[in-house]
DRENPA-3360 file (N, C-alpha, C; in nm, 2 decimals, always signed):
BEGIN
1 = MKSAVLAA = +1.98/-4.46/+2.27/+1.86/-4.39/+2.21/+1.90/-4.25/+2.16 ~ +1.97/-4.17/+2.26/+2.01/-4.04/+2.22/+2.11/-4.04/+2.11 ~ +2.20/-4.14/+2.11/+2.30/-4.15/+2.00/+2.24/-4.18/+1.87 ~ +2.13/-4.25/+1.87/+2.06/-4.28/+1.74/+1.99/-4.16/+1.69 ~ +1.93/-4.08/+1.78/+1.86/-3.96/+1.74/+1.97/-3.86/+1.68 ~ +2.08/-3.84/+1.75/+2.19/-3.75/+1.71/+2.24/-3.79/+1.57 ~ +2.26/-3.92/+1.55/+2.30/-3.98/+1.42/+2.20/-3.94/+1.31 ~ +2.08/-3.96/+1.35/+1.97/-3.93/+1.25/+1.97/-3.78/+1.21;
9 = ILTVVAAG = +1.99/-3.70/+1.31/+1.99/-3.55/+1.28/+2.11/-3.52/+1.20 ~ +2.23/-3.57/+1.23/+2.35/-3.54/+1.15/+2.34/-3.59/+1.01 ~ +2.27/-3.71/+0.99/+2.25/-3.76/+0.86/+2.16/-3.66/+0.77 ~ +2.06/-3.61/+0.84/+1.97/-3.51/+0.77/+2.05/-3.39/+0.73 ~ +2.13/-3.34/+0.83/+2.20/-3.21/+0.80/+2.30/-3.24/+0.69 ~ +2.37/-3.35/+0.69/+2.47/-3.38/+0.59/+2.40/-3.39/+0.45 ~ +2.28/-3.45/+0.45/+2.21/-3.47/+0.32/+2.17/-3.33/+0.27 ~ +2.13/-3.24/+0.36/+2.09/-3.11/+0.31/+2.21/-3.03/+0.26;
17 = AGEAADER = +2.32/-3.04/+0.33/+2.45/-2.98/+0.29/+2.49/-3.03/+0.15 ~ +2.48/-3.16/+0.13/+2.51/-3.22/+0.00/+2.43/-3.17/-0.11 ~ +2.30/-3.16/-0.08/+2.20/-3.10/-0.19/+2.24/-2.96/-0.22 ~ +2.27/-2.88/-0.12/+2.31/-2.74/-0.14/+2.43/-2.73/-0.22 ~ +2.53/-2.82/-0.19/+2.66/-2.81/-0.27/+2.64/-2.86/-0.41 ~ +2.55/-2.95/-0.43/+2.52/-3.00/-0.57/+2.45/-2.89/-0.65 ~ +2.36/-2.82/-0.58/+2.29/-2.71/-0.65/+2.39/-2.60/-0.68 ~ +2.48/-2.57/-0.58/+2.58/-2.47/-0.60/+2.67/-2.49/-0.72;
25 = SRLPLPVR = +2.70/-2.62/-0.75/+2.78/-2.65/-0.86/+2.72/-2.62/-1.00 ~ +2.60/-2.59/-1.00/+2.53/-2.55/-1.12/+2.51/-2.40/-1.13 ~ +2.56/-2.32/-1.03/+2.55/-2.18/-1.04/+2.66/-2.12/-1.13 ~ +2.65/-2.00/-1.18/+2.76/-1.93/-1.25/+2.89/-1.94/-1.17 ~ +3.00/-1.96/-1.24/+3.12/-1.99/-1.17/+3.16/-1.88/-1.07 ~ +3.15/-1.75/-1.11/+3.19/-1.64/-1.01/+3.11/-1.64/-0.88 ~ +2.98/-1.69/-0.90/+2.89/-1.68/-0.79/+2.91/-1.79/-0.68 ~ +2.97/-1.90/-0.72/+2.98/-2.02/-0.63/+3.05/-1.99/-0.50;
33 = PCAVCHGN = +3.16/-1.93/-0.50/+3.22/-1.90/-0.37/+3.14/-1.81/-0.28 ~ +3.06/-1.72/-0.34/+2.98/-1.63/-0.26/+2.86/-1.71/-0.20 ~ +2.81/-1.80/-0.27/+2.69/-1.88/-0.23/+2.72/-1.97/-0.11 ~ +2.85/-2.00/-0.09/+2.88/-2.09/+0.03/+2.83/-2.02/+0.16 ~ +2.85/-1.89/+0.17/+2.81/-1.82/+0.29/+2.68/-1.74/+0.28 ~ +2.66/-1.68/+0.16/+2.54/-1.60/+0.14/+2.42/-1.67/+0.09 ~ +2.44/-1.80/+0.07/+2.32/-1.88/+0.02/+2.32/-1.89/-0.13 ~ +2.27/-2.00/-0.18/+2.26/-2.02/-0.33/+2.17/-1.92/-0.39;
41 = DGISTLPG = +2.07/-1.88/-0.31/+1.97/-1.78/-0.36/+1.99/-1.65/-0.30 ~ +2.11/-1.63/-0.23/+2.14/-1.50/-0.18/+2.08/-1.47/-0.04 ~ +2.02/-1.58/+0.02/+1.96/-1.56/+0.16/+2.05/-1.65/+0.25 ~ +2.12/-1.59/+0.34/+2.21/-1.66/+0.43/+2.14/-1.72/+0.55 ~ +2.19/-1.83/+0.60/+2.13/-1.90/+0.71/+2.18/-1.84/+0.85 ~ +2.29/-1.76/+0.84/+2.35/-1.70/+0.96/+2.31/-1.55/+0.96 ~ +2.25/-1.50/+1.07/+2.21/-1.36/+1.08/+2.32/-1.26/+1.07 ~ +2.44/-1.30/+1.10/+2.55/-1.21/+1.09/+2.61/-1.19/+0.95;
49 = IPNLAGQK = +2.56/-1.27/+0.86/+2.61/-1.27/+0.72/+2.50/-1.21/+0.63 ~ +2.52/-1.10/+0.56/+2.41/-1.03/+0.49/+2.34/-1.11/+0.38 ~ +2.21/-1.09/+0.37/+2.14/-1.14/+0.25/+2.18/-1.05/+0.13 ~ +2.20/-1.11/+0.02/+2.22/-1.04/-0.11/+2.11/-1.04/-0.20 ~ +2.01/-1.13/-0.18/+1.90/-1.15/-0.27/+1.82/-1.02/-0.27 ~ +1.79/-0.97/-0.39/+1.70/-0.85/-0.41/+1.78/-0.72/-0.39 ~ +1.91/-0.73/-0.36/+1.98/-0.60/-0.34/+2.00/-0.54/-0.48 ~ +2.02/-0.41/-0.48/+2.05/-0.34/-0.61/+2.18/-0.38/-0.67;
57 = ADYLVKQI = +2.18/-0.41/-0.80/+2.30/-0.46/-0.87/+2.41/-0.35/-0.86 ~ +2.38/-0.23/-0.88/+2.48/-0.12/-0.88/+2.54/-0.11/-0.74 ~ +2.46/-0.12/-0.64/+2.51/-0.12/-0.50/+2.61/-0.23/-0.47 ~ +2.57/-0.35/-0.52/+2.65/-0.47/-0.50/+2.78/-0.45/-0.58 ~ +2.78/-0.40/-0.70/+2.90/-0.38/-0.77/+2.99/-0.28/-0.70 ~ +2.93/-0.18/-0.64/+3.01/-0.08/-0.57/+3.08/-0.14/-0.45 ~ +3.01/-0.22/-0.37/+3.06/-0.28/-0.25/+3.16/-0.39/-0.28 ~ +3.13/-0.47/-0.38/+3.23/-0.58/-0.41/+3.36/-0.52/-0.46;
65 = THLHLSAS = +3.34/-0.41/-0.54/+3.46/-0.34/-0.60/+3.55/-0.28/-0.48 ~ +3.48/-0.22/-0.39/+3.56/-0.16/-0.27/+3.63/-0.27/-0.19 ~ +3.56/-0.38/-0.18/+3.62/-0.50/-0.11/+3.74/-0.55/-0.19 ~ +3.72/-0.56/-0.32/+3.83/-0.60/-0.41/+3.95/-0.51/-0.40 ~ +3.93/-0.38/-0.40/+4.05/-0.29/-0.39/+4.12/-0.30/-0.26 ~ +4.05/-0.31/-0.15/+4.11/-0.33/-0.02/+4.18/-0.46/-0.02 ~ +4.12/-0.57/-0.06/+4.18/-0.70/-0.06/+4.31/-0.70/-0.14 ~ +4.31/-0.64/-0.25/+4.43/-0.64/-0.34/+4.54/-0.57/-0.26;
73 = ALLGLGTW = +4.51/-0.46/-0.19/+4.62/-0.39/-0.11/+4.66/-0.48/+0.00 ~ +4.57/-0.53/+0.08/+4.61/-0.61/+0.19/+4.69/-0.73/+0.16 ~ +4.67/-0.79/+0.04/+4.74/-0.91/+0.00/+4.86/-0.88/-0.09 ~ +4.89/-0.75/-0.11/+5.00/-0.71/-0.19/+5.00/-0.74/-0.33 ~ +4.88/-0.73/-0.39/+4.87/-0.77/-0.53/+4.89/-0.65/-0.63 ~ +4.91/-0.53/-0.57/+4.95/-0.42/-0.65/+4.84/-0.35/-0.74 ~ +4.71/-0.37/-0.71/+4.61/-0.31/-0.79/+4.55/-0.19/-0.72 ~ +4.60/-0.14/-0.61/+4.55/-0.03/-0.54/+4.60/+0.10/-0.60;
81 = KEEGPREG = +4.55/+0.21/-0.55/+4.57/+0.34/-0.63/+4.70/+0.41/-0.60 ~ +4.76/+0.39/-0.50/+4.89/+0.46/-0.47/+5.01/+0.37/-0.49 ~ +5.12/+0.43/-0.53/+5.24/+0.36/-0.55/+5.33/+0.37/-0.43 ~ +5.43/+0.28/-0.42/+5.52/+0.29/-0.31/+5.48/+0.21/-0.19 ~ +5.56/+0.21/-0.08/+5.54/+0.12/+0.03/+5.41/+0.17/+0.11 ~ +5.34/+0.08/+0.17/+5.22/+0.11/+0.25/+5.25/+0.08/+0.39 ~ +5.22/+0.17/+0.48/+5.23/+0.15/+0.62/+5.10/+0.16/+0.69 ~ +5.04/+0.05/+0.73/+4.91/+0.06/+0.79/+4.80/+0.09/+0.68;
89 = HHALWTDH = +4.69/+0.14/+0.73/+4.58/+0.16/+0.64/+4.57/+0.31/+0.60 ~ +4.65/+0.39/+0.66/+4.63/+0.54/+0.63/+4.65/+0.57/+0.48 ~ +4.72/+0.48/+0.40/+4.75/+0.51/+0.26/+4.63/+0.48/+0.17 ~ +4.54/+0.40/+0.23/+4.43/+0.35/+0.14/+4.33/+0.47/+0.12 ~ +4.27/+0.47/+0.00/+4.17/+0.57/-0.03/+4.04/+0.53/+0.03 ~ +3.95/+0.62/+0.03/+3.82/+0.60/+0.09/+3.73/+0.51/+0.01 ~ +3.77/+0.47/-0.11/+3.68/+0.38/-0.19/+3.72/+0.23/-0.17 ~ +3.80/+0.21/-0.06/+3.83/+0.08/-0.01/+3.74/+0.04/+0.10;
97 = RENRTMAR = +3.71/-0.09/+0.11/+3.63/-0.13/+0.23/+3.70/-0.26/+0.28 ~ +3.76/-0.25/+0.39/+3.83/-0.37/+0.44/+3.74/-0.47/+0.51 ~ +3.75/-0.59/+0.48/+3.68/-0.70/+0.55/+3.77/-0.82/+0.52 ~ +3.84/-0.87/+0.63/+3.94/-0.97/+0.61/+3.88/-1.10/+0.57 ~ +3.76/-1.13/+0.61/+3.69/-1.25/+0.57/+3.67/-1.25/+0.42 ~ +3.64/-1.13/+0.37/+3.61/-1.12/+0.22/+3.73/-1.10/+0.14 ~ +3.85/-1.08/+0.20/+3.97/-1.04/+0.12/+4.00/-1.14/+0.02 ~ +4.02/-1.27/+0.06/+4.06/-1.37/-0.04/+3.95/-1.41/-0.14;
105 = QTAMLTES = +3.82/-1.38/-0.10/+3.71/-1.41/-0.19/+3.70/-1.31/-0.30 ~ +3.75/-1.18/-0.28/+3.73/-1.08/-0.38/+3.86/-1.03/-0.45 ~ +3.97/-1.07/-0.40/+4.10/-1.01/-0.45/+4.12/-1.04/-0.59 ~ +4.09/-1.15/-0.64/+4.12/-1.19/-0.78/+4.00/-1.17/-0.88 ~ +3.89/-1.11/-0.83/+3.77/-1.09/-0.92/+3.80/-0.99/-1.03 ~ +3.75/-1.02/-1.15/+3.76/-0.92/-1.26/+3.63/-0.84/-1.25 ~ +3.63/-0.73/-1.33/+3.51/-0.65/-1.34/+3.39/-0.73/-1.39 ~ +3.41/-0.81/-1.49/+3.30/-0.89/-1.54/+3.25/-0.99/-1.43;
113 = DIRAIAEY = +3.34/-1.05/-1.35/+3.30/-1.13/-1.24/+3.21/-1.06/-1.14 ~ +3.26/-0.94/-1.11/+3.18/-0.86/-1.01/+3.04/-0.83/-1.06 ~ +3.03/-0.79/-1.19/+2.90/-0.76/-1.25/+2.81/-0.88/-1.25 ~ +2.87/-1.00/-1.28/+2.79/-1.12/-1.29/+2.74/-1.16/-1.15 ~ +2.82/-1.14/-1.05/+2.78/-1.17/-0.91/+2.66/-1.08/-0.87 ~ +2.68/-0.95/-0.90/+2.58/-0.85/-0.86/+2.45/-0.88/-0.93 ~ +2.45/-0.90/-1.06/+2.33/-0.92/-1.13/+2.26/-1.05/-1.09 ~ +2.34/-1.15/-1.06/+2.28/-1.28/-1.02/+2.20/-1.26/-0.89;
121 = FAAKPRMC = +2.26/-1.20/-0.79/+2.19/-1.19/-0.66/+2.08/-1.08/-0.66 ~ +2.10/-0.98/-0.74/+2.00/-0.87/-0.75/+1.87/-0.93/-0.81 ~ +1.88/-1.03/-0.90/+1.76/-1.09/-0.96/+1.68/-1.19/-0.87 ~ +1.74/-1.22/-0.76/+1.67/-1.32/-0.67/+1.57/-1.25/-0.58 ~ +1.46/-1.31/-0.55/+1.36/-1.25/-0.46/+1.42/-1.24/-0.32 ~ +1.39/-1.13/-0.26/+1.44/-1.10/-0.12/+1.37/-1.18/-0.02 ~ +1.43/-1.19/+0.10/+1.37/-1.26/+0.21/+1.25/-1.18/+0.26 ~ +1.14/-1.25/+0.27/+1.01/-1.19/+0.32/+0.98/-1.23/+0.46;
129 = PPPGMDRG = +0.93/-1.14/+0.54/+0.89/-1.17/+0.68/+0.76/-1.25/+0.68 ~ +0.74/-1.32/+0.79/+0.61/-1.39/+0.80/+0.49/-1.30/+0.79 ~ +0.38/-1.34/+0.73/+0.26/-1.25/+0.72/+0.22/-1.20/+0.85 ~ +0.19/-1.07/+0.85/+0.14/-1.01/+0.98/+0.24/-0.98/+1.08 ~ +0.37/-0.98/+1.04/+0.48/-0.95/+1.14/+0.46/-0.81/+1.19 ~ +0.47/-0.79/+1.32/+0.46/-0.66/+1.39/+0.59/-0.59/+1.38 ~ +0.59/-0.48/+1.31/+0.72/-0.41/+1.29/+0.74/-0.30/+1.39 ~ +0.64/-0.28/+1.48/+0.66/-0.17/+1.58/+0.61/-0.04/+1.52;
137 = ARTAIVER = +0.64/+0.07/+1.60/+0.60/+0.20/+1.56/+0.69/+0.26/+1.46 ~ +0.63/+0.34/+1.37/+0.71/+0.41/+1.27/+0.77/+0.54/+1.33 ~ +0.89/+0.54/+1.37/+0.95/+0.64/+1.45/+1.01/+0.75/+1.36 ~ +1.05/+0.86/+1.42/+1.12/+0.97/+1.35/+1.25/+0.92/+1.29 ~ +1.32/+0.83/+1.35/+1.44/+0.78/+1.30/+1.41/+0.70/+1.17 ~ +1.31/+0.62/+1.17/+1.27/+0.55/+1.05/+1.24/+0.64/+0.94 ~ +1.17/+0.75/+0.97/+1.14/+0.85/+0.86/+1.26/+0.91/+0.81 ~ +1.36/+0.94/+0.89/+1.49/+0.99/+0.84/+1.56/+0.90/+0.75;
145 = CAVCHGED = +1.57/+0.77/+0.78/+1.63/+0.67/+0.70/+1.56/+0.65/+0.57 ~ +1.43/+0.66/+0.57/+1.34/+0.64/+0.46/+1.36/+0.74/+0.35 ~ +1.42/+0.86/+0.38/+1.44/+0.96/+0.28/+1.53/+0.91/+0.17 ~ +1.63/+0.83/+0.21/+1.73/+0.77/+0.11/+1.70/+0.63/+0.08 ~ +1.66/+0.55/+0.18/+1.65/+0.41/+0.17/+1.50/+0.36/+0.13 ~ +1.41/+0.46/+0.12/+1.28/+0.42/+0.07/+1.18/+0.40/+0.19 ~ +1.06/+0.43/+0.16/+0.96/+0.42/+0.27/+0.95/+0.28/+0.34 ~ +0.97/+0.18/+0.26/+0.97/+0.04/+0.32/+1.11/-0.02/+0.30;
153 = GTGSTPHV = +1.21/+0.06/+0.29/+1.34/+0.00/+0.28/+1.38/-0.04/+0.14 ~ +1.31/+0.00/+0.04/+1.35/-0.02/-0.10/+1.34/+0.11/-0.18 ~ +1.45/+0.18/-0.18/+1.46/+0.31/-0.25/+1.49/+0.30/-0.40 ~ +1.49/+0.41/-0.46/+1.51/+0.41/-0.61/+1.65/+0.45/-0.65 ~ +1.73/+0.50/-0.56/+1.87/+0.55/-0.59/+1.96/+0.42/-0.61 ~ +2.02/+0.41/-0.73/+2.09/+0.28/-0.76/+2.20/+0.24/-0.66 ~ +2.27/+0.34/-0.60/+2.39/+0.31/-0.52/+2.35/+0.31/-0.37 ~ +2.23/+0.34/-0.34/+2.18/+0.33/-0.20/+2.12/+0.20/-0.17;
161 = PNLAGQHR = +2.16/+0.12/-0.07/+2.12/-0.01/-0.06/+1.97/-0.02/-0.01 ~ +1.91/-0.13/-0.06/+1.78/-0.17/+0.00/+1.81/-0.22/+0.14 ~ +1.72/-0.19/+0.24/+1.73/-0.24/+0.37/+1.63/-0.35/+0.39 ~ +1.52/-0.35/+0.32/+1.42/-0.45/+0.33/+1.47/-0.59/+0.30 ~ +1.43/-0.68/+0.38/+1.47/-0.82/+0.36/+1.61/-0.86/+0.41 ~ +1.67/-0.76/+0.48/+1.81/-0.79/+0.53/+1.79/-0.85/+0.67 ~ +1.89/-0.92/+0.72/+1.88/-0.98/+0.86/+1.88/-0.86/+0.96 ~ +1.79/-0.87/+1.05/+1.78/-0.77/+1.16/+1.91/-0.75/+1.23;
169 = LYLADQIK = +1.97/-0.86/+1.27/+2.10/-0.85/+1.35/+2.21/-0.79/+1.27 ~ +2.21/-0.82/+1.14/+2.31/-0.76/+1.05/+2.30/-0.61/+1.04 ~ +2.17/-0.57/+1.02/+2.15/-0.42/+1.01/+2.19/-0.35/+1.14 ~ +2.15/-0.41/+1.25/+2.19/-0.34/+1.38/+2.34/-0.34/+1.39 ~ +2.41/-0.44/+1.35/+2.55/-0.45/+1.37/+2.62/-0.34/+1.28 ~ +2.57/-0.33/+1.16/+2.63/-0.23/+1.06/+2.61/-0.09/+1.11 ~ +2.49/-0.06/+1.17/+2.47/+0.07/+1.22/+2.56/+0.10/+1.34 ~ +2.59/+0.01/+1.42/+2.68/+0.02/+1.53/+2.82/+0.05/+1.48;
177 = KMRSAERG = +2.86/-0.03/+1.37/+2.99/-0.01/+1.31/+3.01/+0.13/+1.25 ~ +2.90/+0.18/+1.18/+2.91/+0.31/+1.12/+2.92/+0.42/+1.23 ~ +2.85/+0.40/+1.34/+2.86/+0.49/+1.45/+3.00/+0.50/+1.51 ~ +3.07/+0.39/+1.51/+3.21/+0.39/+1.57/+3.32/+0.39/+1.46 ~ +3.28/+0.41/+1.33/+3.37/+0.41/+1.22/+3.45/+0.28/+1.21 ~ +3.39/+0.17/+1.23/+3.45/+0.04/+1.23/+3.41/-0.04/+1.10 ~ +3.33/+0.02/+1.02/+3.28/-0.06/+0.90/+3.40/-0.08/+0.80 ~ +3.50/+0.00/+0.80/+3.62/-0.03/+0.72/+3.62/+0.04/+0.59;
185 = EVFIGADV = +3.53/+0.14/+0.57/+3.53/+0.21/+0.44/+3.62/+0.33/+0.44 ~ +3.67/+0.38/+0.55/+3.76/+0.49/+0.56/+3.86/+0.45/+0.67 ~ +3.99/+0.47/+0.64/+4.09/+0.42/+0.73/+4.18/+0.53/+0.79 ~ +4.13/+0.65/+0.78/+4.21/+0.77/+0.82/+4.16/+0.83/+0.96 ~ +4.10/+0.75/+1.04/+4.07/+0.79/+1.17/+3.92/+0.80/+1.19 ~ +3.87/+0.77/+1.31/+3.72/+0.77/+1.33/+3.66/+0.91/+1.31 ~ +3.72/+1.01/+1.36/+3.66/+1.15/+1.34/+3.65/+1.18/+1.20 ~ +3.75/+1.16/+1.12/+3.74/+1.19/+0.97/+3.64/+1.10/+0.91;
193 = ARSAGIMG = +3.63/+0.97/+0.95/+3.54/+0.88/+0.89/+3.39/+0.92/+0.91 ~ +3.37/+0.97/+1.03/+3.23/+1.02/+1.06/+3.19/+1.14/+0.98 ~ +3.29/+1.23/+0.96/+3.26/+1.35/+0.89/+3.26/+1.33/+0.74 ~ +3.34/+1.24/+0.69/+3.36/+1.22/+0.55/+3.25/+1.13/+0.48 ~ +3.20/+1.04/+0.56/+3.10/+0.95/+0.50/+2.96/+0.99/+0.54 ~ +2.86/+0.98/+0.44/+2.72/+1.01/+0.47/+2.67/+0.94/+0.59 ~ +2.70/+0.80/+0.59/+2.64/+0.72/+0.69/+2.71/+0.74/+0.83 ~ +2.83/+0.79/+0.83/+2.90/+0.81/+0.96/+2.82/+0.91/+1.04;
201 = TQALLVPE = +2.79/+1.02/+0.98/+2.71/+1.13/+1.05/+2.57/+1.08/+1.08 ~ +2.51/+1.02/+0.98/+2.37/+0.98/+1.00/+2.35/+0.87/+1.11 ~ +2.45/+0.78/+1.12/+2.44/+0.67/+1.22/+2.45/+0.73/+1.36 ~ +2.53/+0.84/+1.37/+2.55/+0.90/+1.50/+2.42/+0.96/+1.55 ~ +2.33/+0.99/+1.46/+2.20/+1.05/+1.50/+2.10/+0.95/+1.55 ~ +2.13/+0.82/+1.54/+2.04/+0.71/+1.58/+2.07/+0.69/+1.73 ~ +1.98/+0.72/+1.82/+2.00/+0.68/+1.96/+2.03/+0.54/+1.98 ~ +2.12/+0.51/+2.07/+2.17/+0.37/+2.09/+2.05/+0.27/+2.12;
209 = DQIAVLAH = +1.95/+0.32/+2.19/+1.84/+0.24/+2.23/+1.74/+0.22/+2.11 ~ +1.76/+0.29/+2.00/+1.67/+0.28/+1.89/+1.73/+0.20/+1.77 ~ +1.86/+0.15/+1.79/+1.92/+0.08/+1.68/+1.84/-0.05/+1.65 ~ +1.81/-0.12/+1.75/+1.74/-0.25/+1.73/+1.60/-0.22/+1.68 ~ +1.53/-0.12/+1.72/+1.40/-0.08/+1.67/+1.41/-0.05/+1.52 ~ +1.51/+0.03/+1.48/+1.52/+0.06/+1.34/+1.55/-0.06/+1.26 ~ +1.64/-0.14/+1.30/+1.67/-0.27/+1.23/+1.55/-0.36/+1.21 ~ +1.48/-0.37/+1.32/+1.36/-0.45/+1.32/+1.25/-0.40/+1.21;
217 = WFANSPCA = +1.24/-0.27/+1.21/+1.14/-0.21/+1.12/+1.17/-0.24/+0.97 ~ +1.30/-0.22/+0.93/+1.33/-0.24/+0.79/+1.35/-0.39/+0.76 ~ +1.40/-0.47/+0.85/+1.42/-0.61/+0.82/+1.29/-0.68/+0.80 ~ +1.18/-0.63/+0.86/+1.05/-0.69/+0.85/+0.95/-0.62/+0.76 ~ +1.01/-0.54/+0.66/+0.93/-0.48/+0.57/+0.85/-0.58/+0.48 ~ +0.72/-0.57/+0.47/+0.64/-0.67/+0.40/+0.67/-0.67/+0.25 ~ +0.66/-0.79/+0.19/+0.68/-0.80/+0.05/+0.56/-0.78/-0.03 ~ +0.57/-0.72/-0.14/+0.46/-0.71/-0.24/+0.50/-0.79/-0.36;
225 = NNK = +0.43/-0.90/-0.39/+0.46/-0.99/-0.50/+0.60/-1.04/-0.48 ~ +0.64/-1.07/-0.36/+0.77/-1.13/-0.32/+0.89/-1.03/-0.35 ~ +0.86/-0.90/-0.36/+0.97/-0.81/-0.38/+0.96/-0.70/-0.28;
% end
């Protein structure tokens, strides 16, 4: 009996995966590899993988470009900014963002590919929380973040990301990585990373016991007309 139930569940999962793959085959070509992990509509099923739906196009272009530059260097494709041999990460400029999972996905992208990916996901409606979701108290830390990221996590500055609609666990993880200079946007030492990047210093101001609270607040920002 248990074997029959398990087989039925696996059949349903396989059918769903097949439908998703079929839908993905109709997406713009540069978007298809991204959709495997980030979702066909930019909403991932794994909380550790960021949602891209509803994110600002200019911010996505910036991040994908930084990943592309780092990937090109890591894979020895010769498109990075300095000439000569590279020893470790100290030679990389601060407009690189290392993510080895993303390296092979972004290394060969062209500028037009990057723009197409960014505009596709930016046009998708973001993930909305269930109606009436309790976001908790609006703390002083929330107010500080809202200065740049917007009152409800959707700011107006093109290169500052929306936080609304992002996975709570992903937001918390990124704050922790910024606090410890592990996000990969600067490779010249943790102390320099914290002082050189805006978010390095800002993340250090978030008390460790408030990280989850902050992530929960922005991740569950209510949607207005699904935006």
